[in-house]
RODO-2510 file (C-alpha; in nm, 4 decimals, decimal comma):
residues 66
     n   res          X          Y          Z
     1     x     1,5579    -6,4067     2,9131
     2     x     1,4404    -6,6538     2,6513
     3     x     1,4830    -7,0280     2,6693
     4     x     1,6813    -7,1625     2,3725
     5     x     1,6277    -7,5326     2,4489
     6     x     1,4035    -7,7475     2,2320
     7     x     1,0629    -7,8552     2,3580
     8     x     1,0650    -8,2072     2,5100
     9     x     0,8840    -8,3743     2,2204
    10     x     1,1368    -8,2350     1,9740
    11     x     1,4416    -8,2846     2,1947
    12     x     1,3619    -8,6528     2,2391
    13     x     1,2689    -8,7081     1,8746
    14     x     1,4776    -8,9447     1,6657
    15     x     1,5229    -8,6740     1,4056
    16     x     1,4602    -8,3133     1,5091
    17     x     1,2244    -8,1019     1,3034
    18     x     1,4527    -7,7979     1,2919
    19     x     1,8149    -7,8079     1,1756
    20     x     2,0607    -7,5208     1,1945
    21     x     2,2419    -7,6537     0,8868
    22     x     2,0305    -7,7182     0,5748
    23     x     2,2921    -7,9624     0,4390
    24     x     2,2626    -8,1680     0,7566
    25     x     1,8843    -8,1829     0,7160
    26     x     1,9174    -8,3013     0,3549
    27     x     2,1752    -8,5623     0,4532
    28     x     1,9685    -8,6877     0,7475
    29     x     1,6474    -8,7103     0,5457
    30     x     1,8319    -8,8927     0,2690
    31     x     2,0189    -9,1393     0,4913
    32     x     1,7574    -9,1942     0,7591
    33     x     1,6130    -9,5393     0,7093
    34     x     1,4271    -9,7723     0,9304
    35     x     1,6796   -10,0231     1,0626
    36     x     1,4106   -10,2862     1,0831
    37     x     1,3503   -10,2579     0,7092
    38     x     1,7155   -10,3416     0,6435
    39     x     1,7269   -10,6364     0,8821
    40     x     1,4050   -10,8044     0,7656
    41     x     1,5613   -10,8986     0,4315
    42     x     1,8231   -11,1142     0,6075
    43     x     1,5891   -11,2952     0,8465
    44     x     1,5127   -11,5967     0,6188
    45     x     1,8863   -11,6701     0,6130
    46     x     1,9908   -11,5692     0,9636
    47     x     1,7192   -11,7440     1,1663
    48     x     1,7750   -12,0977     1,0285
    49     x     2,1522   -12,0561     1,0596
    50     x     2,1190   -11,9477     1,4219
    51     x     1,8854   -12,2413     1,4910
    52     x     2,1387   -12,4865     1,3479
    53     x     2,4188   -12,3253     1,5482
    54     x     2,2123   -12,3451     1,8660
    55     x     2,1323   -12,7145     1,8076
    56     x     2,5019   -12,7944     1,7596
    57     x     2,5937   -12,6008     2,0726
    58     x     2,3298   -12,7788     2,2793
    59     x     2,4400   -13,1175     2,1413
    60     x     2,8007   -13,0330     2,2236
    61     x     2,7056   -12,9428     2,5811
    62     x     2,5062   -13,2646     2,6158
    63     x     2,7993   -13,4748     2,4932
    64     x     3,0467   -13,2971     2,7216
    65     x     2,8245   -13,3330     3,0306
    66     x     2,7576   -13,7045     2,9859
***
């Protein structure tokens, strides 16, 4: 009896090395992008906005508590 499961390094991989459907492999290779690469472009806008929001929230809490 042969074992049909993938080896652990391949089973836990983000993208498996072997695909049963060649169209799925082409789609995955084409669409697979590093999420970090997409997010980094927005950081110069998002971080200052979040800092301003946090300062307003902390000021609001300070005013309410006094």
